[in-house]
N, C-alpha and C positions, 0 to 999 in steps of 0.2 A: 629608606632604601639606599643602598650603597651606589654611588656614582661610578661609572666605568670610563668616563671621559669628561674632561673639563675644557671649556672654551667659550666661544661667544657666537651669537647669531649676528651676521652682518646684514642689516636691513637698510640699504642705501648708506647714508652717513650715520645711521643709528646703530650702535653696538649694544647687544644685550648679553651680559654675562650669564652663562647657563651651565648646568650639569646634566650629563647624559645618563639616564637611568633605564635599565631594562623594563619594558612594559609587559613582558610575558615571562612565564616560568614553566618549566617542564615538571610534570608529576609522574613521569615514567619511572617504573621500577628498574633500577640498575642492578647488574650482576657482576660478580667477580669470577675470574677463572681460577679453577682449583685443580689439583691432581686428584683424579677420581679414586685412586687406590688408598690414599691416606688423608685426603682433604687439605693438603698443603696449598698455600697460595701460589699462583703462577704470576711472576713479576717480569716486567720487561726492563732490562738493564741496557744502558747506553754504552756501547763498547766501540772503541776505535778499531777499525779493521786492520790498520797497519801495525799497531802496537799490541793488538789483542788484549786490551785491558779496559776496564770500566773507567769512564771519565765523568767529571762533575759538570754541573750546569754552567759554571763559570768558564769552562774550557770549550763550550759549544758556541759556534758562530753560524753565520748564514753563507750559503754559496748557491750559485746558479749552475745547473748541470747543462752543459752544452750538448749539441747533437752527437758529438763523438764520445760523450761520456766524461769528458774532462770537467772539473769543477772550477768555477769562477768565483772567488771569495768576494762577498759584499759586506762591508762593515756598517755599523750604525752611523759613522761619520759620513760615509758615502750617501746614505739615505737622508741625512740631515741637510745636505746641500741640494736636494732635488727641488726644482722650481714648482712647489705645491703651495699656492696661497691659502689653501684650505687646511693646512696642517693643524691649526687650532681654531678654525673658524668654519661655521656653517654659513656658507655664502648663498643667500637667496638670489636666484637669477631670473625668476619669472613667477607669475601668478596665472593659473589656468583653471577652468572648470574641472571638478573632480572626475566627471565622466570621461575626461580625456585620458585618464590614467588607465592603462591596461592592467587588470588584476594579475596577469601573469608576471608583471614586473615587480609586484610587491613582495617584500621579504620581511626581515626582522623589524619589530616595532620597538620604539623607545619613547620615553617621556622626557621632555625638556623642562627641567626645573630651574626657576630663577635663582641665580647665585647671589645672595645678599640683598640688602634693602635697595641699593641703587638700581637693581635690575627690575624691581617691581613695576615701575611706571612704564618703561618701554616694552616690557613683557606683556602687560595688560593692553597697551596700544596695539601691538601686533595681533594679539588674540581677538580683540574686538574688530579690527579691520578685516581679518579673515572671516569672522562671523557675518559681518554686514555685506561683504562682497560675494558670499557663497562660492568662494574659490579656495584653492589650495596653493601653497607655495612650493615651487620646485627649487631645490637647493643642492649644492655640492659640498661634500665634507670628506675629510680623511680619517680613516679608522683602521687600526691594525695593519698599518703599512701600505694602505692603498687608498686611492681616492674613490669615493662612492657617490651615488646619486640618491637623493632623498626627497620625500614629500612631507610637508608640514600641514597638519590640519588640527582643528579644534576638537577636543574630547572633554566634554564637561567644562570645567574651568581651567583646563590645562592645554598645553600645546603638545601634540604627539608628532613624532617623525617616523615614517616608514622608510626603511631602506629599499631602494629600487634597483633593479638590474638595469644595466645599460641596454639601450635598444638592440644592439648587435648581439647581446647575450641571450635573447629570446629566440628560440628556434621556430622556424615556420612549420606548420602542421602538414608536412608533405607525406603522402602515403598513409595518413591516419584515417581520413574519412572513407566510408564505404564507396565502392565503385558506383559510377553514375548509372542511371537507368532504374533505380528503385523509386517507385511511386507510392505515395501515401494517400489513401482515400479520405474524403471529407468525413465519412462516418467514423474512421479511426481517429481523426483529429478531434472530432466532437467528443468521443469517449475519453481521449487523453485530457481534454479541457475539463470534462466532468470529474475525472479522477483528481486533477490538480485542485479543482474547487472543493471537492469533498475532503481531501487531505488538509486544505486550508493552511493556516499559518501555525507557528509554534514558537514558544518562548525559548530562545537558545539557552537560557539559564537552567531549563529543565533537563537538558541533555547532559549525560555524564559518561565516563569511561567505564563500561561494564567489564572490559577485559582486565583493566588494572584492579578493579575491586575483587574480581574472582582470583587474580594472582595473589593479592594480599591475603585472601582467605586461605589459600594453599600454604603460603609462607607461615601464617599464624598457626595453622594446624600442625605443620611439621615441626615448628618450634616447640609446641606443647606436647610433642610425641603422639599426636593423634593422626588418624587416617585422613588424608585430604579429601574434601568433598568431591564427588564424581559429578561430572557435567551431565545434564539431562540430554537424552538422545532426542534429536529432532528428526522428523521424517524428511527424507530428501525430496525436494520438489520434483514433481513429474515433468516430463518433457512437454513443453508447450507446443501444440500442433496448430493452433489457430490464434493469431494475434488479436483478432476481434474478441474471441472468447476470453482470452487472458485479460484484456482491458475491461470487459464487462464484469468478469469475476472480481477484478481488483476494485472496481467502483463499488460493487456490492459489499465486499469485505470491509472497505473503508467506511461505508455508511453504517454497517453493523457495529464496527469498533467505536463509532462516535455516537452510539445511543440509538441506532435504528431509525434513520430518517425515512422520509416518505419513499415509497417504492418508485422505481423508474422502469422504463422499458427494458433496461439491461437485466431486470430480474428474471426474464424468461430465458436468458441465454444459458447454455450449458458448456462446461469445460470438461473435455473427456479425460484429460490426464493432469490437470493442474490442481495441486493440493494447496489449500490455503492455510497459512500458519495461524493457529488460534481461532479458526472459524469452523464451526461444526458443519459437516456435510449435509446438504439438503437432498431429499429424495422426494420426487413427485409421487403422491400416493397412487397406487394402481387402481384403475377404475374398471378393469375387465371383469374381475370377479363380481363386483357390485352390479354391473349391467346384466350379467347372466342370471344372477339370482333374482333380480327384479323382473326380468322377462319371464322366468319360469313361474314366479308367483302370480304374475298377471294372467298367464295362460291357465293356471290351475283355478284361479278365481272365476275366470270366464266360463270354464267347463262346469264348475259347480252351479253357477247361475243358470246356465242353459239346461242342465239336468233338472233343476228345481222348477223352472218354468214349464218344462215338458210334462213333468209329473202333475203339476197343478192343472194344466190344460186337459190331461187325460181324465182326472177325477171329475172335473166340471162337466165333461161330455157325458160320462156315464150317469151322473146324477140327473141331468136334463133328459136323457133318453128314458130313464126309468119312470118318470112322472107322466109323460105324454101317453095317450091312448094309441092303440094299434092303428086306427083309421087315419091318424095324423102322422104316420111314420115318415112319409115323404117330407111333410112340412117340418116335422121335428128334426129330421136330418139336416134340412136347410137352415133352420134356426140355430141348431147346435153348431153347424159349420161356421155360421156368422159369429156366434159367441166365441168359438174357439179362436177364430182369426183375430178378434179384438183383444182377446186375452194374451195371445202369444205373438203379438205384432212385433215385439222387439227381439224375439228368439231367432234362432238360426233356422234355415230351411229344413234341416233334418228334424228338428223338434216339431215344426208345424206338420210335417208329413206324418209323423208318429201319432200326433193328437187326432188328426183327421181319420186315420185308420182305426184307432181305438173307439172313436165315436160311432162310426158306422157299425162296428162289431157289436157294440152295446145296444144299438137300436134294433139290430136284427134279432138278438136274443130276447129282447123285451117283447117283440111282436110274436115270436114263436110261443112264448109262455101264455099270453092273453088270448090267443085265438081259440083254443079248446073251450074256455069258459063261456064264450059267446054261443057256441053250438049247444052246450048243455042247457042254457037258459031258453033257447028256442024250443 
């Protein structure tokens, strides 16, 4: 890796020669400006306003624009005389716990590479001291014409430095937070905790820039004279009307996306207008039709049983009445009535009344038929 700055780390009376190397790189796709009519490149030329001509880089210097618009020239010689002890030195000024550093202050990251064999020993000493102390070093250094603040920490077997903003460069979050008076219920916090637990952790190495990949596909297609791929249309999310319902639905979707874990009370919640990406909608099966059909079938079955029991009681009564003699008609009616009651005990009142009436009618008919035969024998 190419170094962008050479100097030394000042660690008390210890000096460590180092090279500054960029620790990060950008993979963003860059574009050029063109003339849309003919595709010609659009270039910026450095032109002197007074002479109205293009000037070379050697003719360009620095100046400070005053409040009235006048220019105050500043030469490299002026800058070389500035009282900056960190012009070529990363001066360590303190060691603090890493949690003391506000992430808002952190900027560009660099690797500090040992410059030559003599730097190996003191470099390793500083690295191991940082490891054992569980602290980071706060340092001052000069880069690109200004003094900066930095934080040194151990990354693997190397020492990395993060550029830090000065404390007065971090703005206070005034007017950013919502107005006071908003309350959050314990149930909502519980669901938020459940959602965080369900989402769990992720390996940052698995994350990638999907926008850049799609842009590269478009560029490749147009270079080959093909039609660029069209982006798939995604359904716009519905307006969330209930925070609790949104949280419950989010927990359910997160569980399903991770293999369908055990159900939770949140499974019963409904979201009236929240559409979940990649999650099929669930509909509770309607039970109204099933209940009606079951009730109708039960009523029909009961009616059939009642009719069958009534008919059986009627036949039993007629058969008993036909066998008994006429002189025992009263007794026969009583016995038949008792038999009919025991047979149709579980039937409805309507069936019992019908059986009783049929039995009496059959007994009367039998008496009328047998009475003349007795007179002839006398």
